[in-house]
VMD Tcl script that draws the C-alpha trace (Angstrom):
set ca {
  {11.24 6.72 15.75}
  {11.63 7.43 12.00}
  {9.59 9.93 10.15}
  {5.85 10.02 9.43}
  {5.15 9.01 5.91}
  {2.30 9.28 3.42}
  {2.54 6.77 0.61}
  {0.15 6.51 -2.36}
  {0.05 3.31 -4.53}
  {-2.10 2.52 -7.42}
  {-4.17 -0.67 -7.04}
  {-1.98 -3.59 -8.09}
  {1.34 -1.94 -7.21}
  {3.70 -3.47 -4.70}
  {5.70 -1.73 -1.97}
  {7.79 -2.56 1.02}
  {7.30 -0.74 4.32}
  {10.38 -0.77 6.44}
  {11.81 0.41 9.76}
  {15.44 0.67 10.66}
  {16.67 -0.01 14.19}
  {20.27 -0.76 15.19}
  {21.27 -3.40 17.67}
  {20.62 -7.07 18.01}
  {17.80 -9.21 19.52}
  {15.06 -6.97 18.18}
  {11.51 -8.26 17.84}
  {9.27 -6.53 15.37}
  {5.44 -6.39 15.20}
  {3.55 -4.49 12.46}
  {0.01 -2.99 13.03}
  {-2.55 -1.66 10.65}
  {-5.08 0.71 12.08}
  {-3.92 -0.22 15.57}
  {-4.68 -3.94 14.98}
  {-1.79 -6.48 15.03}
  {-0.98 -8.02 11.68}
  {-0.56 -11.72 12.34}
  {2.81 -13.06 11.17}
  {4.20 -9.55 10.31}
  {7.23 -9.82 12.54}
  {10.14 -8.51 10.43}
  {11.64 -5.01 10.01}
  {9.91 -4.99 6.58}
  {6.29 -5.45 5.54}
  {5.61 -6.39 1.95}
  {2.43 -5.03 0.29}
  {2.01 -7.15 -2.79}
  {-0.57 -6.35 -5.50}
  {-2.10 -3.62 -3.39}
  {-5.89 -3.67 -2.90}
  {-8.15 -0.88 -1.75}
  {-8.53 -2.62 1.58}
  {-4.70 -2.35 2.12}
  {-5.18 1.45 2.74}
  {-4.67 2.47 6.35}
  {-2.27 3.60 8.96}
  {0.72 1.28 9.62}
  {3.09 1.28 12.54}
  {5.74 -1.09 13.80}
  {6.50 -1.84 17.44}
  {10.01 -2.98 18.25}
  {10.98 -4.74 21.47}
  {14.11 -6.40 22.51}
  {14.75 -9.85 24.12}
  {17.63 -8.54 26.25}
  {16.39 -4.96 27.05}
  {12.90 -6.19 27.98}
  {11.72 -2.79 29.30}
  {12.58 -1.12 25.94}
  {9.64 -0.53 23.54}
  {10.05 1.52 20.39}
  {7.23 2.63 18.13}
  {7.65 3.80 14.52}
  {5.95 6.94 13.35}
  {2.79 6.37 11.32}
  {2.99 5.30 7.68}
  {-0.29 6.26 5.96}
  {-0.92 4.14 2.96}
  {-3.43 5.33 0.31}
  {-4.56 3.08 -2.54}
  {-5.97 4.56 -5.70}
  {-8.10 2.81 -8.36}
  {-6.50 1.56 -11.55}
  {-6.18 4.11 -14.34}
  {-8.67 3.65 -17.05}
  {-8.03 4.32 -20.72}
  {-10.81 4.52 -23.33}
  {-9.68 2.59 -26.48}
  {-12.90 2.95 -28.54}
  {-14.33 5.31 -29.60}
  {-11.17 7.19 -30.08}
  {-12.61 10.58 -31.34}
  {-13.87 11.99 -34.65}
  {-16.70 9.46 -34.98}
  {-20.00 10.66 -36.58}
  {-22.93 8.88 -35.15}
  {-26.65 9.06 -35.84}
  {-28.84 10.40 -33.03}
  {-30.31 7.47 -31.10}
  {-27.78 4.95 -32.32}
  {-25.89 2.73 -29.81}
  {-22.25 1.91 -29.86}
  {-19.88 -0.14 -27.69}
  {-17.28 1.54 -25.61}
  {-14.07 -0.40 -24.82}
  {-11.33 0.39 -22.36}
  {-8.31 -1.08 -20.74}
  {-6.78 -0.75 -17.34}
  {-3.11 -0.66 -16.55}
  {-1.81 -2.68 -13.60}
  {1.37 -1.38 -12.15}
  {4.16 -3.63 -11.03}
  {7.12 -2.56 -8.97}
}
mol new
graphics top color blue
foreach p $ca { graphics top sphere $p radius 0.5 }
foreach p [lrange $ca 0 end-1] q [lrange $ca 1 end] { graphics top cylinder $p $q radius 0.2 }
display resetview
């Protein structure tokens, strides 16, 4: 059910995976790389402050307490996490340095928030 998705997040970003199924009495279970995610039993799965290890293939299995023979499986959601962007703050260009001299380099990273 649903459509296959490829989602790319920057490290530190947040995102909510979701599946939509009509009806009542549905029971949801999320999986990452075919392993059950303990406690992930909602139609949404919140990825908060994404880490590189959050990358993987996510699926959700939906069963129903009344229609016990019915098992629905979501299409794969492939989550890719990229490293934080890096911005050099110093040197900033135009410096004239002597050969063999040493200088500090400073930088900053930008954490994304949804």
